[in-house]
C-alpha positions, 0 to 999 in steps of 0.5 A: 837259879841266882847265887849269893856270893859270900864276901870273904870268898870274893877276895881271891876271886877279886884278884883274878877279875880285877883287871877285867873289871877295870877294863870294863869300868875305866873311863865310864866316869866321864860318860856318867858324869852328866846328870841327866840325858842318855848317860844317866847322869852323875855329878861327875868328877870332883867327888872325894874318894870312897870314905870309911864306912860309918854306923848310922844305927844298929845294923845300918851303915853309910859310905860316903864319897865317889857319888851318892851316899851308899847305905849298907843294911846288914840283915839276917839273910844278907846285906842290902846295898842302897846306891852304888856310886860312880863306876869303878867303885864296886871294890871300894864299896865291897872292902868297906862292907867286909870291914863290918860283916862277912855276910853275902850281898843279896840285894841292891836298891837304886834310888834313881837312875843317875850314874853316881848312884847306879854306876857300880851296879855291874861290878856285883855278880848276877846273883845280886837282885837289883830293885828300882821304881818302874820309871827308873828301870825305863830310864836305866835302859836308856843309859849308854853304859847299859847298852853294853852286853857286859854291863847288863847285869847292872840293870834291875831284876825287879821293879815296883810302882808305888810301894813294896816291902823287902824282907820281913820282921825286924829286917823289913824295908819299905820302898815308896814312890810318890811322883816326880821330883829329882827324876820321875822314879825317885824311891824312898827307902825306909828301914822300918824298925830302925826308923831311918829313911834313905831319901836319895837325891829327892833330898840330896842336901839343903839347897836347890835340888837338881831337877833332871827334866830329861829323866822326868824330873819336875820342879812343879811336882817337886813340892807335892811329891815331898808333901805326899812322902811326908804324909805317907811315910810314918815313924821315921826319925833319921834321913840319909840324904843323897849327898850330905856328910851327915844324916838329917832329921825327919823335920828337915825332910818336912821342911825341905818340902816347904822350901820347894813349895815356897820356891815354886810359889815365888817362881810363879809370882815372879814369872807372872810379874815379868821378872827373869829367872835371875831376878827371881833368884835375887829377890827370893826371901825365905823364913829364917829356918832356911838360912843355911840353904845353898841358893847361890846363883850358878851351877844348877839352872845357871845364873837363875838357879832352878828358876830357869828350869821351873820357868821352862816347865811352866811355859811348857818348853824344854 
């Protein structure tokens, strides 16, 4: 039978186990610092330290730093954590949670497979239920870190296909999947009665998304997936993004779907006209509302940005 561990009790136990956990987790940031591939990903070193927990709304909080934004939901029955950052950040997450509640952590939800969102899963005891989308479970099983027996408690206990709900009444959390985008297992986590959604890296920030084809991501499917999500999810006002310092609005999420649709349309038109990915990026024009978006060349997709990745997908190459 699975146990839940009250946060206040963990303090003493943490002194005993800290050395063991450090030994297990030390050095994994490098292995998980590659977004995509067998390591599962992550954007690697360069993230700021874990930040002080911030209230988003009522009993919902966000912790920034050291990977993807972690959501902390204090429900009546215990704490639900969404995404656990890079490896070796479990204690830092725990310390921040303890500053707002002494309730036990009962559940972890991972929005997708990447190591900057799943990296500290194994820090938490086997009593904590981990839930992900079906495809994310398959992707996580391929990650190098989870090949080690000592880390297998960081793998999912439960999965869902298209939609499922956790908890009941005012604490209800709805999980949705609408198709490939950043990966082929991006979950949208909706805190129903707070009207807040954690979008993970399907909407990481306002700019070119990272399209991880090694884990089933698709620049061609991306806009359709976001459009389906915008139509299928109701009554959300606030969005916690995968990697922003502030929350965004539901309209920002809707606009992000439009951005990706315009981006894909320009890719198709540019490739048909014989333009290179670099030329496509240079000639991209967008409505004024996307003025603040980061579409600079380099980084994601190289000099051609995501156009290089989408071109490969449209050509059927990899």
